[in-house]
C-alpha positions in Angstrom: -4.8 11.2 -6.8 -5.4 9.2 -10.2 -6.5 5.6 -10.7 -3.1 4.6 -11.8 -0.4 2.2 -10.5 2.2 3.3 -7.9 5.6 1.7 -7.4 6.8 1.0 -3.7 8.7 4.2 -3.5 5.7 6.1 -4.5 3.5 4.3 -2.0 6.3 4.9 0.7 6.6 8.8 -0.2 2.7 9.2 0.1 2.9 7.5 3.5 6.0 9.0 4.7 7.5 5.5 5.5 10.5 3.7 3.7 10.0 1.2 0.9 10.9 -1.5 3.4 8.2 -0.7 5.8 5.6 -0.7 2.9 6.9 -4.3 1.8 6.8 -5.4 5.6 3.1 -4.2 5.8 2.2 -5.8 2.5 3.4 -9.3 3.6 1.7 -8.8 6.9 -1.6 -8.3 5.0 -1.0 -11.0 2.7 -0.6 -13.5 5.6 -3.5 -12.1 7.5 -1.5 -10.4 10.5 -2.1 -6.8 10.1 -5.1 -5.4 11.6 -5.2 -2.4 9.2 -6.6 -2.6 6.0 -3.1 -2.3 4.2 -3.8 -2.1 0.3 -2.6 -5.3 -1.4 0.0 -4.9 -4.2 -0.7 -6.3 -7.8 1.7 -8.5 -9.5 2.1 -7.5 -13.0 5.2 -9.7 -13.8 7.8 -11.7 -11.9 9.7 -8.7 -10.9 7.0 -6.0 -11.4 4.8 -5.2 -8.6 2.4 -2.0 -7.9 -0.4 -0.8 -5.9 -3.8 0.8 -7.0 -3.6 4.6 -6.5 -7.1 4.3 -5.4 -6.5 1.8 -2.7 -3.5 3.7 -1.3 -5.6 6.9 -1.2 -8.6 4.8 0.6 -5.9 3.6 3.2 -4.7 7.2 3.8 -8.2 8.4 4.3 -8.9 5.8 6.8 -5.6 6.4 8.5 -6.6 10.2 8.8 -10.1 9.5 10.0 -8.9 6.9 12.5 -10.9 4.2 10.9 -8.1 1.9 9.9 
C-alpha cells in the first residue's frame, strides 16, 4: 500500500465493510469511544475527507496480529 490518501469507499473495500461502518468507527474514534486504534480521517476541505493509506495499513496489520 502506498502513502497516498484513500476515500471512504477505498477504506471500506480494504476492510471488507460498508462505507457507513467506516464513518461510524471514525466518529467513535474521534469521540474516544472506540477501543481499537481506528485511523482518523484527514479533512482536506468542507466536503473532502480522506484517510492516509499508511494509517489504514497499520490498522489492518494490528487487526491481523490481534493487537488492535
